[in-house]
C-alpha positions in Angstrom: 183.0 -81.1 58.8 185.5 -80.6 56.0 188.1 -82.7 57.8 185.5 -85.6 58.2 184.8 -85.5 54.4 188.5 -85.4 53.5 189.2 -88.4 55.7 186.2 -90.3 54.2 187.4 -89.4 50.6 191.0 -90.5 51.8 189.7 -93.8 53.1 187.6 -94.5 50.1 190.1 -93.4 47.3 193.2 -95.0 48.6 192.0 -98.6 48.8 190.1 -98.1 45.3 193.4 -96.7 43.8 195.6 -99.4 45.3 193.4 -102.3 43.7 193.2 -100.4 40.4 196.9 -100.4 40.3 197.5 -104.0 41.8 194.6 -106.1 40.8 196.3 -109.2 42.3 195.8 -107.6 45.8 191.6 -107.7 45.1 192.1 -111.3 43.9 193.9 -112.0 47.2 191.3 -110.2 49.1 188.7 -112.5 47.6 190.5 -115.7 47.6 187.6 -117.3 49.7 185.4 -116.7 46.6 187.9 -118.4 44.2 186.5 -121.2 42.3 189.9 -123.0 42.0 191.1 -122.5 45.6 190.0 -124.2 48.9 190.9 -123.7 52.7 193.4 -126.0 54.0 193.9 -124.5 57.2 193.2 -121.2 59.0 195.0 -118.8 56.7 196.4 -121.3 54.2 194.8 -121.6 50.8 195.6 -124.1 48.2 194.3 -125.0 44.6 191.9 -127.7 44.8 193.9 -130.0 42.7 196.6 -130.1 45.4 197.6 -133.8 46.0 197.2 -135.0 49.7 200.8 -135.2 50.1 201.6 -131.7 49.1 199.0 -130.6 51.6 200.8 -132.3 54.5 204.1 -130.9 53.6 202.8 -127.5 53.1 201.6 -127.0 56.7 204.8 -128.9 58.0 206.9 -126.3 56.0 204.8 -123.0 57.2 205.4 -124.5 60.7 209.2 -124.7 60.2 209.3 -121.1 58.4 207.4 -119.7 61.4 210.1 -121.3 63.7 212.9 -119.6 61.9 211.0 -116.5 61.9 210.6 -116.4 65.8 214.4 -117.2 66.2 215.4 -114.4 64.3 213.3 -111.8 65.7 213.9 -113.5 69.4 210.2 -113.2 70.1 206.8 -114.6 68.8 206.0 -113.9 65.3 203.5 -111.3 64.5 203.1 -111.8 60.9 199.2 -113.0 60.2 199.8 -113.3 56.5 197.4 -115.7 54.7 199.4 -118.2 52.6 198.2 -119.0 49.0 199.9 -122.3 47.3 199.6 -122.2 43.5 199.7 -125.5 41.4 200.5 -123.7 38.0 202.9 -120.7 37.0 199.8 -119.1 35.4 197.7 -119.4 38.5 200.9 -117.8 40.5 201.0 -115.1 38.1 197.3 -114.0 38.7 198.1 -113.3 42.4 201.7 -112.2 42.1 202.4 -109.0 40.4 205.2 -109.9 38.1 204.6 -113.6 38.2 208.5 -114.4 38.6 210.6 -115.9 41.3 209.7 -118.7 43.9 207.2 -116.4 46.0 206.2 -113.0 46.9 204.5 -111.1 49.5 201.8 -108.6 49.4 200.4 -105.9 51.9 197.9 -103.3 52.1 197.9 -100.0 54.0 194.7 -101.4 55.8 196.8 -104.3 57.4 196.0 -107.4 55.2 198.7 -109.4 53.8 199.4 -112.5 51.6 202.6 -114.6 50.9 202.1 -116.4 47.5 203.9 -119.5 46.6 204.6 -120.7 43.3 204.6 -124.6 42.4 208.4 -124.4 42.6 208.5 -122.4 46.2 206.8 -125.0 48.4 209.9 -125.2 51.1 210.9 -123.7 54.3 213.4 -121.3 52.6 210.9 -119.5 50.3 208.3 -119.3 53.0 210.6 -118.1 55.7 212.0 -115.3 53.2 208.5 -114.1 52.3 207.2 -114.2 55.8 210.1 -112.2 57.0 209.2 -109.7 54.7 205.7 -109.6 56.0 206.9 -109.6 60.0 208.6 -106.4 59.1 205.8 -105.0 57.3 203.6 -106.2 60.4 205.8 -104.6 63.0 206.2 -101.1 61.3 202.8 -100.9 59.3 202.6 -100.2 55.6 203.5 -96.5 55.5 206.7 -96.7 57.8 207.8 -99.9 55.8 207.4 -98.2 52.3 209.0 -95.0 53.6 211.7 -95.8 55.8 213.2 -99.3 55.0 215.5 -99.6 52.1 215.1 -102.6 50.1 218.6 -104.0 50.7 217.8 -104.3 54.4 214.4 -105.8 53.7 215.9 -108.5 51.2 218.9 -109.0 53.3 217.1 -109.6 56.9 214.8 -112.2 54.8 218.1 -114.0 53.7 219.0 -114.3 57.6 216.4 -117.3 57.5 216.7 -118.4 54.0 219.2 -121.4 53.7 219.3 -121.4 50.1 222.7 -119.5 50.0 224.1 -120.4 53.6 224.4 -123.4 55.8 224.4 -121.9 59.4 222.0 -119.9 61.3 224.7 -118.0 63.4 225.2 -114.4 61.8 228.7 -114.2 62.1 229.4 -117.2 60.2 226.6 -116.2 57.8 228.6 -112.8 57.1 231.7 -115.0 56.2 229.4 -117.2 53.9 228.0 -114.1 52.3 231.2 -112.6 51.6 232.4 -115.8 50.0 229.2 -115.6 47.6 229.6 -111.8 47.3 233.1 -112.2 46.2 232.2 -114.6 43.4 229.3 -112.8 42.1 231.2 -109.5 42.1 234.0 -111.4 40.2 236.6 -110.5 42.7 234.9 -107.1 43.5 235.4 -105.7 39.8 231.4 -105.0 39.8 230.7 -103.7 43.0 227.0 -102.2 44.1 226.7 -99.6 46.8 223.9 -100.0 49.3 222.6 -96.7 48.0 222.0 -98.2 44.7 219.7 -100.8 46.4 217.3 -98.5 48.2 214.1 -98.9 46.3 212.3 -101.9 44.8 213.0 -100.8 41.2 216.7 -100.2 41.8 217.1 -103.5 43.7 215.5 -105.6 40.8 216.8 -103.5 37.8 219.2 -105.2 35.4 220.2 -108.8 34.6 219.9 -111.8 36.7 223.3 -111.8 37.6 223.0 -108.2 38.8 220.0 -108.9 40.8 221.8 -111.8 42.5 224.8 -109.5 43.5 222.3 -107.3 44.9 221.1 -110.1 47.1 224.6 -111.1 48.1 225.5 -107.6 48.8 222.6 -107.1 50.9 222.9 -110.3 52.8 226.6 -109.6 53.3 225.7 -106.2 55.1 222.8 -107.3 57.1 224.6 -110.5 58.3 227.5 -108.2 59.2 225.4 -105.6 61.1 223.6 -108.4 63.2 226.9 -110.1 64.4 227.6 -106.6 65.9 224.4 -105.8 67.3 223.0 -109.1 68.1 219.4 -110.4 67.8 218.2 -108.0 70.3 219.5 -105.2 67.8 216.7 -106.2 65.4 214.0 -105.5 67.7 215.8 -102.1 69.0 215.8 -100.9 65.3 212.1 -101.5 64.8 211.4 -100.0 68.0 213.4 -96.7 67.2 211.9 -96.5 63.8 208.4 -96.8 65.2 209.2 -93.9 67.6 210.1 -91.7 64.6 214.0 -92.1 64.5 215.2 -92.4 60.6 216.2 -96.0 59.9 219.7 -94.9 58.6 220.3 -92.9 62.1 219.0 -95.9 64.3 221.2 -98.4 62.2 224.5 -96.5 62.8 223.5 -95.7 66.3 222.8 -99.3 67.3 226.0 -100.4 65.8 228.1 -97.7 67.4 226.6 -98.6 71.0 227.1 -102.2 70.4 230.7 -101.7 69.4 231.1 -99.5 72.3 230.1 -102.2 74.9 232.7 -104.4 73.8 
C-alpha cells in the first residue's frame, strides 16, 4: 500500500510544484478559458484582436514550419504542441518565462506542450525553431530530454531548420555558413566557447547578447558538422539509442564513427 501512496503523492506534488515554479504553464494549460484568446484552428490560439490577414498568414507559416520539421527528421512530425500567438510583448511575457526572444516552447512531464510566439516572431523560421525543440521533447519525453540532451544540441538542431542565419537546407553547406558566422562572432577565434560550457540552459544563455549569439553559432556549426557526417538518418538513430538507454555523448560519437567507417 505504501508504494501506491508514494506514487499518488508524486503524481500530485510534481505537477503542483511545476505550476508553482512556472505559472506560465498554468496559463498555457488554461488558454481555452483566457478572456483575450480564441481558438483559430485545432491547437492554434490567437489574441481576439488579431487581424484576419495575420490569422491566415499564421496558419500558412505553421504549415511551412511543420514541412521543414518533417524534412529534417525524414519522417512525419510527432510534435503536437499547441501554438499561442500573442499580440503584445506584455501578453507574450505572461506565457513565456522570461518574456524575451521571438518565441519559446514549454513542455510538462505529463506530455502537454506549447509554442508561444510574440508579435515579432510570426514567421516560419521562429515557428520551425520552436517546434523543433518540441519535436525532440515529444520523441524522447520530458525526463530524458531534461537529463540527457545538452542545450547546445537542442539549440543547434533547431537552427538546422531556422533560416535566419543560413540560406540553404543542405547540412554540409550549413556547416560552411555557420563556420563563417562563428568566425565573425568569435572575432577570428579570439573568443571561443567549448561545448562543455553550453550544456545547461543557464550556461547557454548566460552573459551578454554577443556571448549568447556565439553560443548559437558554436552549436549550429557543431550540429551541422555532425549531420553532414551521419546524414538525416543519424538523427533518428540517435534518438532511438537514447530512448533505449545509451548516453547521449556515447551515441553521438558512436554514430559519427560508424558513418565515417562506411566511407
